[in-house]
N, C-alpha and C positions, 0 to 999 in steps of 0.2 A: 411831431405831436399829432395824434389822430383822435379827433372827437367823434363820438358816435351818438346819434340822436334817434330814438325809436318812436315812431308814431304808428301804432297799430301794426299793419303789415309792412309799413314803409320804414326803411332803415337809411339814415343819412350819415355820410362820412365827410367830415370836414378836416382836411389835412393842412394845418396852419403852416408847417415848414415848407410844403410845396408851394403854397400861395406866396410866401416870402420870396422864394427863388423865382417864381414866375414874374413878380413885380421887378426884381433885380434885372432879369433878362429883358423885360420891356423897357426899363430905364436905359439899359445899355444900347438897345436897338434905336431908341429915340435919340440918344446922344450921338450915335453914329450918323443918323440922318441929318442932325443939326450940323455936324462936322462937314458932311458932304455939301450941304447948302452953302456954308460959309466958304468953301474952297472951290466953288464952281469955276471961278474966273481963272484959276491956275492950272486947270486940267482939261482934257479933251473928251472925245466921245465915250471912251471906256468908263470915265468917271460918271457920265450921265446914265449909261446903261446900268452900272453898279447901283446908282441911286434908285433907279426905278425898280430893280430887282429887290433891293433891301427894303424899299417902301412896301412891296408886296409881302416880303417875309414878315415885316412888322404887323401888317394887317392880318396875316395868317396867325400870328402869335396872339393877337387880341382875340381872335375867334377861338383859339385853343384855350385861352384863359377863361373865356365865357363858358365854353363847353365843360370844363373841368371844375367849375367853381364849387359845386356840391355834387358828390357822387351818391347816387341813390340806388338801393337794392330793395327787394321785397322778400318777405318771409311769409310763406303760407301756413295756415293752421287748419289742416284738414279735419282734425277732431272737432273743432268748433263748427265747421261747415256741416259735418254729418249729424251734429246735434240739432241743427236747424232744418236740414234737408235730408230725409232718409235716403239711403243709397239707391233704392228702387225708384226714387222720384228725381234723381239727378237728371239734368237736361241731356238730350241726345247730342252726339258729336259725329260729324261726317269726317272721315280721314281721307286726305288726298295725297296721292303719290304720282309724281310726274317723271316720265322717262322719254327720251327723244331719239336715242341712237343705240341699238343693241351692241354695237362694236365699241363705242366710246364708253357706254354705260352697260357693262355685262349683266345679263339677266340674273346671275347668282347674287349680285349685289342688290338688285331690286327686290328679289324675293326675301332676302334677309331683312331688308327694311320693312317690307309688308308683314312678315311674321312677327317682327318686334312690335309693330302697331297693333296687330290682332291680339297680342298677348298682354296688353297693358292692363293694369288693375283698375278696371272700370266695368260697370255692368255690361255684359255681352250684348244684351238686347238694346243697348243704347248706342251701339257702334255700327258703322258701315264704312267699309274701306273701298275707295274707288281708285283704280290705277289707270292713268292716262298714258297711252303708248303712242307717241307721235312718230315712232319709227315703224308702226304697223307691222310688227314682227310676230310671226307665228311661234317663234322660239320663246318670246316673252310671254305670250299667252299660255303656251305649253308649260312653261316654268311655273306660272301662277296656278294652273290646274294641279300640278304635282305638289306645289307648296301647300295648297289647301288640304290635301290629303295628310301631309305631314303635320299641319296645324292641329288636326284632331287629336294628336297625341302630345304635341309640343305645348299647346296652351294649357291643358290640364296639368301637365308635369310642372310647368312654371308656377302655376298658382298653388299646387299642392305643396311644393317645397319652397315657395317664396323665393324663386330665382330672381336675382336682381338684374342680371344681364340677359335680355330676352331676344337678342339677335343670335341665332344658333352658331354662326361661324365664330362669333366673339366668345360665346360661352364655352364651346368645345375647343379651346386652345390648350396648350400645354401648361398654361399658368394655373397652378392649383387654386389660387385665390378666386378664380372665375369658375371653377369646376364644381361648385356647390357650397351651400351654407355649412358652416362648421357643425351645426346641429344635425345636418343630414348625413350622418355617418353610418346609418343602419344598413343592413344587408338589402332591405327592400329598396332603399334609395339607390344603392350601387347597382342593383339589378336593373331598375328602371332607367337609370342614367345610361347604362350600357346599351339598352334597347333603343333609347331615343338617339343616342350618338350614332349607332349603326344605321338607323333610319335616315338620319341627316346625311351621312356619308353616301348612302344609296341615292338620295335626292340629288346631292351634288354631282355624283357620277352621271346620273341621267341627264342633267342639264348640260354638263360638260360634253357628253356624247352628242347631244342635240346641237350644241353650238359648233362642234367640230364636224357636223353634218355626217357623222357615222351612222346616225339613225334618222328616220323621218318621224316627227311627232304623230302624224296621222296613222302610222303603222302600229303604234304601241298604246294609244289611249282611245277610248270610245268618245270621240268629240268631233264636231263638224269643222274641218279645216278648209272646206271648199271656199269659204269667203276670203281666204288669204291667197287664193290662186289668182295669178295674173293681175296682181295689184302692184303699183309702184308707190314708193314711199310718199311722194308728193302728189299722187293722183289716184285716189281710191274712195269708195263710199264709206259711210260710217259703219263701224263694226262694234257691236255691243254683245258681250257675253256675261251672263250671270254665272260666275265661277262657283259660288257657294251662296245659298240663301238660308239664313236662319229663320226658317218658316215659323210663322206665328210669333216671331220675336221672342222665342223662349229663352228665359234667363238661364236655364240649365243647359242649353246647348252651348258647347264650348267655343264655336267659331262664329264670329260676327259675319254680316253680309260681306261678300267679296265680289266686286264687279270690275270687269275689264272693258275699256272703251278706247277705240282709236277713231278720233273724229274724222269727218269727211274732209278731204283735201282735193283741190282741183288746181291745175297748173296756172290758171289765170286769175285766181282768187287770192287775196292776202290771207295769211294764216296767223300773223301776229305772234309767232313763236310761242314762248311759254305763257304769255298773257292770254293768248287765244285759247290755249289748252285749259288754263285755269277757269276761264269764263264758261267753257263747255262743261267742265266738271261741276261748276257752281249750278248751272241750269239743270244739268243731268241729275245731280244729287237732289236738287230742289224738287224735281218731279217724283223721285223715288223715295227719299226718306225725309228731306226737308228739315234736317236737324238745325237748331238755332245757333249752333257753334260749328266751326270748321277748323280742323288742324291740317296744315299742309306741310309736307316735307319733300325735299328732293329725293330721288331714288337711292342716293348714297348716304342719307342722313337717318340712321336708325335710332330707335328709342334706347336710351341708356338708363333711364329712371322710370320704372313701371308706374309710378304715381303721378306722372307729369300732367295728365289731363285733370285729375282731381285737384292737384295743386293750382292749375290754371283757373279752375272754377272758383277757388278761394278768392281770386283777384277779379273775377268777372261777375260773380253773383252778388246780389244785394242792391238795394235801392240807389245808393250813392254810386256804386260802380256802373250800374245800368245807364246812368246819365253822364258818365265821365270817361270810362275806359273802353277803348275800342278793341284792342288786341293785346295779347301777352306774347312778347318776343323773347325767345331763348337764344343765347349766344351760339355762334357756330364754333364748336370745339372738335378737334380732329383726333382720331385714334391712331395708334401705332405711328405717330409722327416721328420724323427723323430728329435725332438729337441736335439740340441747339438751333433748330429751325433754320437750316441752311438756305432755304429759298424765301424766307421772310413772309410766309403766308398763313401762319397759325393765328395771328390777330389776337393773341391773348391780351396784350397790353392795350390794344385798341378797344376791345370790348370792356375792359376794366375801367379805363379812364375816359373814353369818349362815349361808349355805349351807356355806361352808368351815369356819365356826366349829363348827357342830354335827357336822361330819365329824370333828372332834377329840374328840367324845364317843362317840356310838353310830352316828353316820352321818347323812347328809342326809335330809330328808323326801322321800318319793316325790311328785313333782309332776305325774304323770299323762301325761307325754310325754317322749320322749328317754331312755327307761329300759330297761335290759336286765335281765330277771328270770330267776331259776332257776324252772323249772316246778314242781319238787317243793316249793319254798317256798310258791308260790301254792297248792299243794294242802294246805298246812297243816303241813308237816313242820317240826319244831323242831330246833335245832342238836344237842341231846343225843340225838336219834334217828338222827343220821347216824353210823353205826358200821360199820367195815370188817368184812366177813364176816358181817353180819347183814342180815336183810330189813327194810328201812325200813317197808314197808307194814304188816307184822305188828307191829313194835315200836310203831307209832303206835296200835294198837288196845289196848295195855296188857293183852295176854293174853286179850282177848275173842275171840269167834268172828269170825275175820278176814273171811271171805266175807260174812257177814251184816252185819257192822259197816261194811264198805266199801260195800256196796250202800246202806246207810242214809246214808252220808256223800256218795257221789258219784252215786248212781243206778245202776240195773241195767245200762243199756246202756254206761255209761262205766267200770265197775269195772275191767275188764281193762286198759284204756288207763291208768287212774290207777295201778294196781299196777305196770305197766311203767315209768311215769315215776318213781314213788317209788323203785323199785329200780334206777334208772339204765339201763333198757333203752329204746332208741329204735326199737323195731321198728315198721314201718309197711308198709302194703300196697304192692305194686308199682304199682298203678294207683289214682289218687285216686277214680275213679268207683266202685270197689268198696265204698267206705264211705259213699256218698251216702245210702242208705236209713237207716242208723243216724244219720248226721249230721242228717237231717231230724228225727229223734226228739229229739236232745239240744238242738235249737234251738227246740223247741216251748214254748209259754207254760206248759204244765203240767208240764214235766219237773222243775223245781226243787222242786215241792211234796213235802214229806216228806224232803228232803235237807238238807245243810248248806251248799249254795251260797249265798254272800252273807252267811253267818253265821260259819262257821269256815273255809271254803275258798273260794278264788277272790277276786274283788274284793268288798269288803264293802259291804253295803247299810246305809242309815240316815242318809245325809248326801248333800248335793248336791256335796260334794267327796270323792268316793269314793277319790281318789288318796291324800289325807292319811290317811283312815281305814284304807285298806288298808296303807299304810306303817306306821302306828301299830300295827296288829295284828301285823305282821311284827317290828317292834322289841320288842313285848311278849313275843314268844317267845324273845328273846335274840339274834336275828340283828343283825348290823351291816350298814351300807350304805356305799357309796363315792361320793364326788363326783368327777367327772372333767370338768375344765374346760380343754380343749386350746385352743391358739391356732394356726390359726383354730378357731372354735367347731365342735363336732361336728354340731350341728343349728342351723338358722335358721328362724324363723317370722315371723308377722305380728302386730305389736302392734295392739290396737284403736285407731282414730283417732276423734277427736271426743268430745264429752261423753257421749252416750247409750251408745255401745259400751263405753267405759271404765267407766261406772257399772254397766252390766249385769254385766260381768265381776266387778267388785269386790263388788257386792251378792251375787252367787252365792257367791263365796268366803267373805264374812263370814257369810252364812247357814249354809253347810255347816260352817264351823269352829265357830260357836257351837252348832250342833246337837250336835257331838261333845263339846264342853265340858260340856253339860248332860245327857249321856246316860251309859249304863253303860260307854261306851267312853272316858270321861274318863281322861287319862293318869295322874291320881293313883292310880286303881285299878291301872293297869299297874305302877306303882312299888311299891304296897303288896302286891299279890297275884300279880304276874307278874315278868318279867325286864327291865322298863324301868328304865334307870338314872335316878337322881334328876335329874342335870343334863340328861339328855335329856328328862325330863318338863318341866323348866323351858323347854327349847327349844321344845317343843310349845306351852306356854303363851304363848310369844311371839306365835304366830299365832292360836291358838284364842280369844284374848281380844280380837280386833279389834272384834267387835260390842259387847262390854262397854266397851271403851276409848272407843267413839264417844259413849256416854252421858256419861261423865266429861269428855271433851273439850268436848262441847256445853255442859255446865254451866259449865266453866271459861271458855269463850269468852263466855258470857252475863254473867259477873261484872263485867267492865269496864263494860259498858253499864249494868248495874244500879247500880253504884257511882256512875257519873256522874249518872244520872237521879235517884237519891236523895241525892246529895251525901254519900256515905259512902265508906269505903275498905275494900278487902280485901287491899291490898298495903302494905308498910311505907312510912312517910313519909321524906322526904329527910334529916331529922335523926336518924333511927334507924339503928343499925349494920346491921340486917338489910337496909336499902336496898341496901347495897353487896354483900350476899350475892346478891341477885337480879341486880344488874348484872353481877357476876363470873360468875354462872351462865349468863346469856345470852351473854356474850362468849366464854366458854370452850367452851360447847356449840356455838356458831357456828363457832369454829375447829376443833373436833373433827369435826363433821359435814362441813364444807366440805373439810377435808383428805382425808376418805375419797373424795370425788368427784374431787378433784385427783389422788389416788394411782391411781385407776382410769382416768385419762386423760380425764375429763370436765371441763366448764367450770363456772365459778361460776354462770352462768345456769342450767345443768342442775341444779346444787344448789338454786338458788332455786325452780325449777319444781317439783322434787320436794317441797320444803318446803311450797310453796303448795298443791300437789295433795294433800299429806298432810292438810292442814286441810280442804280441800273434800271429799275422799273420806270422811273420818271423820264429818263432820256431814251426809252425804248417803247414799252407798251403804252404808257400814257401819252407819249408824243404821237404815236400812230392813232390812238383814239381821238386825239385832238384833230389830226389831219383828216380822219374819216368823216368827222362832223363838218369840217370846212368844205370838203369835197361834196358832201350831201347838200349843204347850203348853196353851193355853186351849181348844183344840178348835174354834177359830173358822175356821181355814183351814189348808191344807197348803202346805209349801214347794214351789217349782217349779224344775226345772232349766232355766235359760235359756241358749240357745246364743248365743255372741258372734259378731257379724258379722265375716267376713273379706272385706274389700272392696278389697284391694290388687290392682293390675294385675299380671298375669303374662304379658303380651304381650312378645314379643321386640322390638317396636317401641315405644320409650319415647316417651311423649307429652310435651307441654310441661309444665313444672313448675307445679304448683298453687300459685298465689300466696296462696291462703287456707289452705294446709296449716298445721296447728298452731293454728288459730284455734278457740276453744271453740265447740261447737255444743250446741243444746238441742232438746228435744222436749216433748211434753205430760206426760211422766212426773212423778209427784209427788215423785220423788227429788230434784228441783231446788228444791223448796219450802223446806226448812230452810236451805240456804245463802243463798237470796235473802232469806228472813226475817231471818237473822242480819245480812246486809248492811244492810237497812233499819233494824234495831235499832241497829247501831253508828253509822250516819249520823244517826239520831234523837238518840242520846246525845251525839254531838259537836255537833250543832246546838243541843241544850239547853244545853250548857256555853258555846258560843260566844255565844248570845243572852242568857245570864245568866238562864235560866229554872229554874235549880236551886233547890230549897228551902233554907232555912237549915240549916247544919250542926248536928247534935246534939252537945252536949258539946264543941264546937269541933273535932270530927274530920270533915274534909271530904275529898272525893276529891282525889287528888294527881296528880303528873306521870306516875307509872307506869301508873295506870289509863288516862289519856289516850293514852299511848304504846301500850299494848296494844290499845286500840280502833282507833287509826290503823293499827297493824300488821295487824289483822284485815281492815280495809277494803282494804289493799294486797293481802293474800292473796286476797280475794274480788274483785279487779279484773276478772277475766273476767265475773263476774256484773254488775258495774257497767257494763261495756261492753255486756253482753247486754240491759240495760234500754233501750238506745237502738239496738240492732241490729234487723235485719229478717230474715225468712225463718228458716232454721235457725240463724242466728247471733244471733237475738233470743230473749229469754225470752218464752214465750207469755203473753198478757194474763191468762189464767186463773191461771197460776202467780204472776204479779205481784200480782193482787188477793188471792189466798189468803195470800201471803207478807206483804203489807202488813197484812192483817187480823190475822195472828199477831203481827206486830211491834207493832201498835196495842194488842192485847190485853195483851201483856207490859208495854208502857209504862203502860197504865192500872193494871194490877195493882201495878206498882212504886210508882206514886204513891199508890194506895190503901193499900198495905202501909205505906209510909212515913208516911202521914197517920194511920194507926191506932195507931202506936207512941207 
């Protein structure tokens, strides 16, 4: 039963059947805990470990129920907005694109994202696109210069024929549905389509040649590349290039401002990864255009709905929204994803049930891309300071000397721009080049010293997931946020493929999230001392505890093997009533989780792949994320921001289908050791039982059918690793990993037998 309640733009979904199943699962979990407590005297250490793990699982389930209690979505009404606000009076928006490595994030992907942003259905004179290149790559700059030339024919073509897909590589595919509107069947359209397609293929060829170093960019375009000579990626001055300027902000000129920046980096200065790049973009754009709204996307997340900015304005403009909503977050959706989500990273169900669930509390988490922000919120303004007829910048200072305090917060060169933004003024120079000198200063490595950037204003420092930390600081101030999940999706990106890329991304997430949990930014403090709602705090706990959850899941996964090897039990026997509690819990949870996938249009195989990958990721990437933070707290090492490889093709010519797509891949990373060791351990335990090598049971209590079933289920979950033992190349587990894993499994087996013999 699905109840839908509409309140203006807000749509609430109440699923009564799911709520009933959630309460049944909670009742079964509590019953199991009671059974454990009543049976403590009759069991040993494994029983206590199982109790602690199940206590955590119950707590996690309570958080899950809280998060999913009411699912909220929003529906924009752009026609109503345009009746109140004429199109030429819409607020300006600065567009941010971040890239960090030209090898892991190929320039052809970046320019497709940029072109899709430049072509959105929004007044051209209200847009400015800023591209941050932390890789300091002349190839990326060259690609942008060439893309700006192509944009002069691409943008008018998109708007003339109402093209919906505005990333060229996506538009010029062999899929006829993407190749033009059904109404665009005239000879004129076909002729222009062919011209634009040929131009894009030439653009792609130029970039590919430059990437392959068959040509030197400085030899083929009239542009100054001398600034890129003798620079190192992490040691170079600031480089700023105005690629294209929409002079006099002419509405009729087809291409918005396009600016390239590579911030200054020095070997002995902290750079703060993406958070540092975003803060430089914020200051840099504040001096140049100072738009009251900012849309940021990763270099691989292109616009899929050309009206996205207008739709976001429907949820951010208006007196109520002005004092309530800080940002509009669109879900991360992936294009050309592999069938049935073999690596479990499409997150469709997560966004549907968790993302829209927390939207019913205080709002979705900021996920780092596909998000429209208010600039003044990023500058630290709280909802209670947004007052009609008062100066927001002065009210923020709590009566202190405004000029001096603002300089301490934002820095001397940026004070005027910050005050204008906080007070709702969007004053900007007529020519972008007029602000270049000041822009170089705010992009320098030493500018933030003595200011509040990264601490109280801008993107927050202190975690490798700067997006979650920044969103948490915004929610702590009392702001709400909005999830907007249109169909078709507003943005599309590239999901990591293969084992190493998926693990890199998941490890970085788990590391950063656990850093937040163990820091002064823990959401508990936000609830106690700030304006974070209690249920929103629980929502943050749902993701911040991924690293801690890995330790408990790893212990629980080892218990079946331990019980079989020592011929003991940690689960109820068949003659005990609690046996049926576990069976019912397994069946109902399976029905509950699989129904979520079916309701979102996915298959049972996709459900299984996500369940399987959940176990693999937990005992590998999340575990190493947990260990990274522990080592940091002990002062042994620092956490590192790792860029995820984006290796999908963006060519207009589709190649043959990869028959190996979806097959698990491996590398030398130690992250694959724990799952491989767990596989060896479960196989050893099953072989021990099958060959009758178990020791005699103590007090007549021996391992039962549930322990064996759990062990078999874990082997099935780790089937990609079983295949990897016999694979070759990138599809095989390296021998060094196999030997280390076998050693760990042998050590565990020996300790189990020694522990059992000493009792």
